[in-house]
C-alpha positions as CSV (number, residue, x, y, z in Angstrom):
1,M,-53.9,228.0,207.1
2,Y,-56.2,231.3,207.8
3,R,-56.1,231.9,204.4
4,G,-57.3,228.7,203.4
5,F,-59.8,228.4,205.8
6,I,-61.2,231.8,204.6
7,I,-61.4,230.7,200.9
8,S,-63.3,227.4,202.4
9,L,-65.6,229.5,204.2
10,A,-65.7,231.9,200.8
11,T,-67.1,228.8,198.7
12,L,-69.5,227.3,200.9
13,A,-71.0,230.8,201.1
14,A,-71.2,230.9,197.5
15,F,-72.3,227.5,197.0
16,T,-75.5,227.7,199.3
17,I,-75.8,231.4,198.8
18,T,-76.3,230.3,195.1
19,N,-78.2,227.1,195.8
20,L,-81.0,229.7,197.7
21,Y,-81.0,232.0,194.7
22,S,-81.6,229.7,192.3
23,K,-84.2,227.9,193.9
24,S,-81.7,224.4,194.5
25,N,-80.7,224.5,191.2
26,L,-77.5,222.5,192.2
27,E,-75.5,223.0,189.1
28,M,-75.6,226.3,188.9
29,A,-74.6,226.6,192.7
30,R,-71.7,223.8,192.1
31,T,-70.6,226.4,189.2
32,A,-70.6,229.3,191.7
33,A,-68.6,227.1,194.4
34,F,-66.0,226.3,191.5
35,A,-65.7,230.1,189.9
36,T,-65.6,231.5,193.6
37,L,-62.5,228.7,194.7
38,V,-60.8,229.7,191.7
39,M,-60.8,233.5,191.4
40,S,-60.0,232.7,194.9
41,Q,-56.8,231.6,194.5
42,L,-56.2,234.1,192.0
43,L,-56.6,236.4,193.9
44,F,-54.0,235.1,196.5
45,V,-51.2,234.5,194.0
46,F,-51.4,238.4,194.0
47,E,-50.6,238.4,198.1
48,C,-47.9,235.3,197.5
49,R,-45.5,237.9,196.1
50,T,-43.4,239.7,199.4
51,E,-44.1,238.1,202.8
52,K,-43.9,241.8,203.8
53,S,-46.9,243.4,202.8
54,G,-50.6,242.8,201.6
55,T,-51.7,243.5,198.2
56,R,-52.7,247.2,198.7
57,W,-49.1,248.2,199.0
58,Q,-48.0,246.5,195.6
59,N,-48.5,247.3,192.2
60,P,-50.0,244.7,190.7
61,F,-48.8,245.3,187.4
62,G,-45.0,245.0,188.9
63,N,-44.8,241.7,188.0
64,I,-46.3,241.2,184.1
65,Y,-45.9,237.4,184.0
66,L,-47.9,236.8,187.2
67,T,-50.7,239.6,185.8
68,L,-50.7,238.2,182.0
69,S,-51.3,234.4,183.9
70,V,-53.4,235.6,185.9
71,M,-55.5,237.1,183.0
72,I,-55.3,233.8,181.0
73,S,-56.2,231.9,183.8
74,T,-60.0,234.3,184.2
75,S,-60.5,234.0,180.6
76,M,-60.1,230.0,180.8
77,L,-62.4,230.1,184.0
78,L,-64.9,232.5,182.0
79,A,-64.6,230.0,179.3
80,V,-65.4,227.0,181.1
81,I,-68.8,228.8,182.1
82,Y,-69.8,230.6,179.2
83,V,-69.0,228.4,176.1
84,P,-71.3,226.0,175.6
85,L,-68.9,223.2,174.0
86,L,-66.7,222.8,177.3
87,Q,-70.0,223.2,179.7
88,P,-70.6,219.6,179.3
89,I,-67.4,218.7,179.4
90,F,-66.9,220.4,183.1
91,H,-70.4,220.5,184.1
92,T,-71.1,224.1,184.5
93,V,-73.7,226.4,183.7
94,P,-74.0,229.7,183.2
95,L,-73.8,232.0,185.8
96,D,-76.0,235.4,185.3
97,V,-74.5,238.9,186.7
98,N,-76.0,238.4,190.1
99,V,-74.0,235.5,191.3
100,L,-71.2,236.7,189.0
101,L,-70.7,239.6,191.8
102,L,-71.1,237.3,194.4
103,V,-68.5,235.0,193.3
104,L,-66.2,238.5,193.0
105,G,-67.1,239.8,196.1
106,L,-66.8,236.3,198.0
107,A,-63.8,235.7,196.1
108,G,-62.0,238.9,197.0
109,L,-63.5,239.1,200.9
110,G,-60.0,237.0,202.1
111,A,-57.9,240.1,200.7
112,L,-59.8,242.4,202.7
113,I,-59.8,240.8,206.1
């Protein structure tokens, strides 16, 4: 429950900050919130591998199938955001570097707390 709460706060923060940063560009704020939610889940899966310790004490490449799955999922997320053919289907817009760094920072926040 705790981790779900952190992910929801990070997603809302991404939406709010991006909406302010982009001067009320709703599409960009939605895309940033979507990307934060997906990346948070993809990072969280590494913490779910064991109940004994956090991600800091594990080899991220210990399960190659999990690592490949996360890499493929991340590639799919980037495709949905940056491939022009997919943007109208998923109602996304390209994120600039500042917003992308915000997304990565907020998505990784749960692993640090």
